[in-house]
C-alpha positions in Angstrom: 86.7 91.4 124.3 89.4 89.1 123.2 90.6 86.7 125.9 93.3 84.1 126.6 92.3 81.0 128.6 95.0 80.3 131.1 93.7 77.1 132.8 90.4 75.4 133.7 87.3 74.7 131.8 83.9 76.4 131.3 80.9 76.4 129.0 80.7 79.7 127.1 79.0 81.4 124.2 81.4 83.0 121.7 80.0 86.2 120.5 82.9 87.7 118.6 86.2 86.3 117.2 89.2 87.7 115.5 89.0 91.2 114.1 85.5 91.7 115.7 86.8 91.5 119.3 87.8 94.6 121.3 91.6 93.7 120.9 91.0 92.7 117.2 89.7 96.1 116.5 92.7 97.7 118.3 95.1 95.5 116.3 93.4 96.3 113.0 94.0 99.9 113.6 97.8 99.2 113.8 98.1 97.9 110.3 101.1 99.5 108.5 100.1 102.4 106.3 103.5 102.8 104.5 102.9 106.5 103.9 106.0 108.5 103.0 107.0 111.1 105.4 107.0 114.8 104.8 110.7 114.8 104.5 110.7 112.0 102.0 108.1 113.9 99.9 110.2 117.0 100.0 113.4 115.2 99.0 111.6 113.3 96.2 110.2 116.4 94.8 113.6 118.2 94.9 115.3 115.2 93.3 112.6 115.0 90.5 112.9 118.8 89.7 116.8 118.8 89.7 117.1 115.5 87.7 114.6 116.8 85.2 116.4 120.1 84.9 119.7 118.3 84.6 118.6 116.0 81.9 117.0 118.9 79.9 120.1 121.0 79.8 122.5 118.2 79.3 120.5 116.9 76.3 120.5 120.4 74.9 124.3 120.6 75.4 124.8 117.0 73.7 122.8 118.1 70.7 124.7 121.3 70.4 128.1 119.6 70.6 127.1 117.0 67.9 125.8 119.7 65.5 129.1 121.6 66.0 131.1 118.7 64.8 132.2 116.9 68.0 132.2 113.2 67.9 129.6 111.2 69.7 132.0 109.8 72.1 133.4 113.2 73.1 130.0 114.8 73.5 128.6 111.8 75.3 131.6 111.6 77.8 131.2 115.3 78.6 127.4 115.1 78.9 127.3 112.0 81.2 130.0 113.5 83.5 128.2 116.8 83.7 124.9 114.9 84.3 126.4 112.9 87.2 128.1 115.9 88.7 124.9 117.9 88.7 122.5 115.3 90.3 122.7 115.7 94.1 123.6 112.1 94.8 124.6 112.9 98.4 121.5 114.6 99.4 120.0 111.5 101.0 123.4 110.6 102.7 123.8 114.1 104.3 120.3 114.2 105.3 120.4 110.8 106.9 123.7 111.7 108.7 122.3 114.9 110.1 119.2 113.2 111.3 121.3 110.3 112.9 123.6 112.8 114.7 120.5 114.7 115.8 118.8 111.6 117.2 121.9 111.1 119.3 121.4 114.4 120.9 117.7 113.7 121.5 118.8 110.5 123.3 120.8 112.6 125.8 117.6 114.6 126.4 115.5 111.5 127.1 114.0 110.8 123.8 114.9 107.7 121.8 114.1 108.0 118.1 112.7 104.8 116.5 112.1 106.4 113.1 114.6 109.1 111.8 112.0 110.9 109.7 110.0 111.6 112.9 112.6 114.2 113.8 111.4 116.3 110.8 107.8 115.7 111.8 108.5 116.7 115.3 110.0 119.9 114.0 106.9 120.7 112.0 104.3 119.5 114.6 101.5 121.9 115.1 99.2 120.0 117.5 100.1 117.7 120.3 97.4 115.4 121.6 98.5 114.5 125.1 97.2 111.7 127.5 96.4 113.1 130.9 97.4 110.4 133.4 101.2 110.1 133.8 101.9 112.8 131.2 100.1 115.9 132.4 99.8 114.5 136.0 102.1 112.5 138.3 100.2 109.3 138.0 100.4 109.0 141.8 97.0 108.5 143.4 96.6 110.1 146.8 93.7 108.8 148.8 91.6 111.6 150.3 89.8 111.5 153.7 86.4 112.3 152.1 84.5 108.9 151.5 80.8 109.2 150.7 79.0 105.9 151.7 75.5 104.9 150.6 74.8 101.9 153.0 74.4 102.3 156.7 77.3 101.1 158.8 79.9 101.4 156.1 83.1 103.4 156.6 86.1 104.2 154.6 87.9 101.2 156.0 85.1 98.7 155.0 84.8 100.3 151.6 88.5 99.9 151.2 88.3 96.3 152.1 85.5 95.6 149.5 87.7 97.5 146.9 90.7 95.3 147.8 88.6 92.2 147.4 87.9 93.2 143.8 91.7 92.9 143.1 94.3 90.2 143.3 95.5 91.2 146.8 98.1 88.3 146.9 99.9 89.4 143.9 101.7 92.6 143.0 99.4 95.5 142.1 98.4 95.6 138.4 97.8 99.3 138.0 97.7 102.6 139.8 94.3 102.0 141.4 95.3 98.6 142.7 98.4 100.2 144.1 96.3 102.8 145.8 93.8 100.4 147.2 96.1 97.6 148.4 98.6 100.2 149.7 95.9 101.9 151.9 93.9 98.8 153.2 94.6 96.8 156.3 95.7 93.5 154.7 94.7 91.6 157.9 91.1 92.1 157.1 91.5 90.2 153.8 92.5 87.0 155.5 88.9 86.2 156.2 88.1 85.8 152.5 88.9 83.4 149.7 88.8 84.7 146.1 86.9 82.3 143.9 86.8 84.1 140.7 88.4 87.4 139.4 87.4 89.6 136.4 90.4 91.9 135.6 90.1 95.5 134.5 89.3 96.1 130.9 89.1 99.4 129.0 85.5 98.7 127.7 83.9 97.6 130.9 86.1 99.9 133.1 85.7 97.9 136.3 87.2 94.8 138.1 85.1 92.2 139.9 85.8 89.4 142.4 83.8 86.6 143.6 84.5 85.9 147.3 83.7 83.4 149.9 83.6 84.6 153.6 85.6 82.0 155.5 83.8 82.9 158.8 80.2 82.4 157.5 80.6 80.5 154.3 78.6 83.1 152.4 79.4 83.8 148.7 79.2 87.3 147.2 80.7 89.6 144.6 82.4 92.9 144.9 83.3 95.3 142.1 85.2 98.6 141.8 85.4 101.0 138.9 84.2 104.2 137.3 81.0 105.5 139.1 78.9 105.7 136.0 79.8 102.1 135.2 79.1 100.7 138.7 75.8 102.6 138.8 74.6 100.5 135.9 74.9 97.4 138.1 72.3 98.7 140.6 68.8 97.8 139.9 66.7 100.8 138.9 63.9 99.9 141.2 64.2 101.5 144.7 67.7 103.1 144.0 66.7 106.5 142.7 67.8 108.3 145.8 71.1 106.5 145.9 71.6 107.2 142.2 70.9 110.9 142.7 73.2 111.1 145.6 76.0 109.4 143.7 75.6 111.7 140.8 75.7 114.8 143.1 78.8 113.5 144.9 80.6 112.7 141.6 79.9 116.2 140.2 80.9 117.9 143.4 84.1 115.9 143.6 85.0 116.4 140.0 84.6 120.1 140.2 87.4 120.1 142.7 89.5 117.9 140.6 89.0 114.9 142.9 88.5 111.4 141.2 86.3 108.8 142.6 86.3 105.1 142.5 82.9 103.4 143.1 82.7 100.3 145.1 79.7 97.8 145.2 78.9 94.3 146.4 76.1 91.8 146.2 73.7 91.1 149.1 72.4 87.7 150.1 70.0 87.8 147.2 72.7 88.5 144.6 71.5 92.1 144.0 74.2 94.7 143.7 74.4 97.4 146.4 76.6 100.5 146.3 79.0 100.7 149.2 80.5 104.0 148.7 83.1 106.1 146.8 86.8 106.1 147.4 88.2 109.6 146.5 91.7 110.2 145.4 93.6 113.0 143.6 96.3 112.7 140.8 97.8 116.2 140.9 99.4 117.8 137.9 103.1 117.8 137.5 104.8 120.8 138.8 106.4 121.7 135.5 103.4 120.9 133.2 101.8 124.3 133.2 105.1 126.0 132.3 105.8 123.4 129.7 102.4 123.9 128.0 103.1 127.6 127.9 106.4 127.0 126.3 104.8 124.7 123.8 102.3 127.5 122.8 105.2 129.9 122.4 106.7 127.4 119.9 103.3 127.4 118.0 102.2 124.0 119.3 98.7 123.7 120.6 98.3 121.0 123.3 95.0 119.1 123.4 94.2 116.6 126.2 92.7 113.3 125.4 91.7 111.1 128.4 89.4 108.3 129.4 88.8 110.0 132.7 85.5 111.6 133.6 84.5 114.9 131.9 84.6 116.9 135.1 88.1 115.7 136.1 89.3 116.6 132.6 87.8 120.1 132.7 89.3 120.7 136.2 92.8 119.6 135.0 92.5 121.6 131.8 91.7 124.7 133.6 94.4 124.2 136.3 97.0 123.9 133.5 95.6 126.9 131.5 94.8 124.6 128.5 91.3 126.0 128.0 87.8 124.9 129.1 86.4 123.5 125.9 86.5 119.9 126.9 83.9 117.6 125.3 82.8 114.1 126.1 83.2 111.2 123.6 79.5 111.2 122.9 80.1 113.9 120.3 82.7 111.7 118.4 82.1 109.1 115.7 83.1 105.5 115.8 84.6 103.1 113.2 82.2 101.2 111.0 81.2 98.1 112.8 81.5 95.9 109.7 84.3 97.3 107.6 86.3 99.0 110.5 86.7 102.0 108.2 86.6 105.6 109.3 83.5 107.6 108.7 83.1 109.3 105.2 83.8 113.2 105.3 85.4 112.7 108.8 87.2 116.2 108.6 84.2 117.8 107.0 81.8 116.7 109.7 84.0 116.7 112.8 87.0 118.9 111.8 85.7 122.1 113.5 84.9 120.2 116.6 88.3 118.6 116.9 90.1 121.8 116.0 88.2 124.0 118.4 88.2 121.6 121.3 90.9 121.9 124.0 90.4 118.2 124.8 88.2 115.2 125.0 87.2 113.0 128.0 85.8 109.5 128.5 87.2 108.3 125.1 87.9 104.9 123.8 90.9 103.8 121.6 88.8 104.3 118.5 88.0 107.8 119.5 91.8 108.7 119.9 92.5 107.2 116.5 89.8 109.2 114.7 90.7 112.5 116.5 94.2 112.1 115.2 93.0 111.1 111.7 90.5 114.0 111.6 93.2 116.6 112.5 95.6 115.0 109.9 93.0 115.3 107.2 92.9 119.0 108.0 96.5 119.2 107.1 98.0 119.6 110.5 101.2 117.6 111.6 100.0 115.8 114.7 101.8 114.4 117.7 100.2 111.9 120.0 101.5 110.7 123.5 100.3 107.5 125.1 101.5 104.7 127.4 99.0 101.8 127.0 97.8 99.2 124.5 94.7 101.3 124.0 96.9 104.2 122.8 98.7 102.2 120.2 96.4 102.8 117.2 96.6 106.6 117.7 100.3 106.5 118.3 100.7 104.5 115.0 98.5 106.9 113.0 99.9 110.2 114.3 102.8 111.8 112.4 104.8 111.7 115.6 103.8 108.8 118.0 105.4 109.4 121.4 105.4 106.7 124.0 106.0 108.2 127.4 108.3 106.8 130.2 107.0 103.5 131.5 104.9 102.7 128.4 103.8 99.1 127.5 105.7 97.2 124.8 102.8 97.6 122.5 102.8 101.4 122.9 106.6 101.6 122.4 106.4 99.4 119.3 103.8 101.7 117.7 105.6 104.9 118.6 108.2 106.9 116.6 109.8 108.4 119.7 110.2 106.7 123.1 110.7 108.9 126.1 112.9 107.8 128.9 112.0 110.7 131.2 108.6 111.5 132.6 106.5 114.5 131.8 106.0 116.8 128.8 109.2 118.9 129.2 111.2 116.2 127.4 108.9 116.6 124.4 109.2 120.4 124.3 113.0 120.2 124.5 112.9 117.6 121.7 110.9 120.0 119.6 113.6 122.7 120.0 116.4 120.2 119.1 114.3 118.9 116.1 113.8 122.4 114.7 117.6 123.0 115.0 118.2 119.8 113.1 115.5 120.8 110.5 117.3 124.2 110.1 120.5 122.4 109.3 118.9 120.2 106.8 117.1 123.2 105.2 120.4 125.1 104.9 122.1 122.0 103.3 119.2 121.5 100.8 119.1 125.1 99.9 122.9 125.2 99.3 122.8 121.9 97.4 120.1 123.2 95.1 122.1 126.5 94.6 125.3 124.4 93.9 123.5 122.2 91.3 122.0 125.2 89.5 125.3 127.0 89.6 127.2 124.0 88.0 124.5 123.3 85.4 124.0 127.0 84.3 127.7 127.7 84.2 128.6 124.8 81.8 125.4 125.3 79.9 126.1 129.0 79.2 129.9 128.4 78.9 129.5 125.9 76.1 127.3 128.3 74.0 129.2 131.4 74.6 132.8 130.7 75.5 134.9 129.1 72.7 138.6 128.8 73.7 139.6 128.3 70.0 138.5 131.9 69.2 141.3 133.3 71.5 145.0 133.4 70.7 146.9 130.4 72.2 149.6 131.2 74.8 153.2 130.3 74.0 153.4 127.4 76.6 150.9 125.3 74.5 152.8 122.5 72.9 152.9 122.1 69.1 150.1 119.9 67.8 147.8 120.8 70.6 145.1 123.2 70.2 142.4 124.7 72.4 139.1 123.0 72.1 136.2 124.5 70.2 133.9 124.5 73.2 134.6 125.0 77.0 136.0 121.8 78.2 137.0 120.7 81.7 138.8 117.3 82.4 136.5 114.6 83.7 138.7 114.3 86.8 138.3 117.9 87.7 134.5 117.6 87.5 134.6 114.6 89.8 136.9 116.4 92.3 134.4 119.3 92.4 131.6 117.0 93.1 133.3 115.0 95.8 134.6 118.2 97.6 131.1 119.7 97.5 129.3 116.8 98.9 132.0 115.6 101.3 132.5 118.8 103.1 128.8 119.3 103.5 128.5 116.3 105.8 130.0 118.5 108.5 126.8 120.5 108.3 125.3 118.1 110.9 127.4 119.9 113.5 126.7 123.4 112.2 125.3 126.0 114.5 121.5 126.5 114.1 118.7 128.4 115.8 115.4 126.8 116.4 112.5 128.3 114.6 109.8 129.9 116.9 107.0 128.3 114.7 106.5 124.9 113.2 
């Protein structure tokens, strides 16, 4: 797993260390890739083409002037000035200024930009992979009255007590489930117990466990709460067939109605696990999520749900939000190589159609999220990923636009390109609109700058070959001893003024009116 010893001593067997632990695998996925952004690639291509064209034409001009009797000094002076004037030196400055001013606008909309190039990626994003809990839903668990029990004499109140005993009830709640459990139980019932040991929640085991001592009888037992399919594995297979079938039926029935369930179990006097019951609760979708998803689709952005929740819950939520019903479990997805930690060969070839056709995936681990993002990127799509926890960090780092939602952990915010300060998807959609306006401004500037460079180059290139001032009569105001040059010549100062005025005034394009494109 990857553990930190706080205090005490124990004899233990170390099975994995370093990169082989669960946290080690997660950390290895966060390694810097140092890939240039789409914007950097575009700017670099433009610069290479323009510099290559400028060098070619300027060299031709230089050779022509030398062959026509000009001194090397005069020809070189004119050529260098023309070369400097034609290369778009300010293209990076204007682009960065436009992005910086745009990021300021995004902050007012509730999105803090950690990487400026992410604005351009946000504008071109075609697929948004969204976490469910807290992003599509309210992340507020509402306990339901329906509580299936599997041991005679148990009630919702007693099941709640056992669930609370599998938490640190004397400390602030650690997550939403602890908040739900400890906020609903009668705390006076917990005074009869002493917690001897506690196993906190972990994404791989998906349950918590407490070792308790009953102060009234002196008996010692364990309680555990977690995902039903995880808690079911604790029960011995012998003699529990009817209980396991009943749990399966109840989970399916509840999931079909969008109701999540939390299984609670305890050990008996013989140390054998027994299922107590299911606590049922509902995490309703946000009121604006459905409309937000429709707006995203209008902007050409497909929203896919990626969650660790049960498949049935994911399907219900997806259908309720009109996201589609093609939700698959993580069983159909690959894992990283256990030895090299590398992604599978031919990832997009073998799993590209599945990831592209799916409306979402359920019961996924951090590696799955990472590989889904990587697979879609290999297909050529610009991918956005939302998340809030440590387990989301690898996918956030790998995505073209990693978006840490409001209330995210420090690890998620560090891995993300954009950090939201407001809850829900609506902030992202508004950010897409602003990003496309910013991209439109940059596109206008780059188009103009290319045109201005070509205009300057071609004008002087053609003028030097065609227009010879010495072939024309000189006006009377020309002083004696001065003659018009044999080739079209402009003072160096004038060329520099043209360049400065061109680039200086273009910085104001960051405030130019722009209309967002309806498509990425």
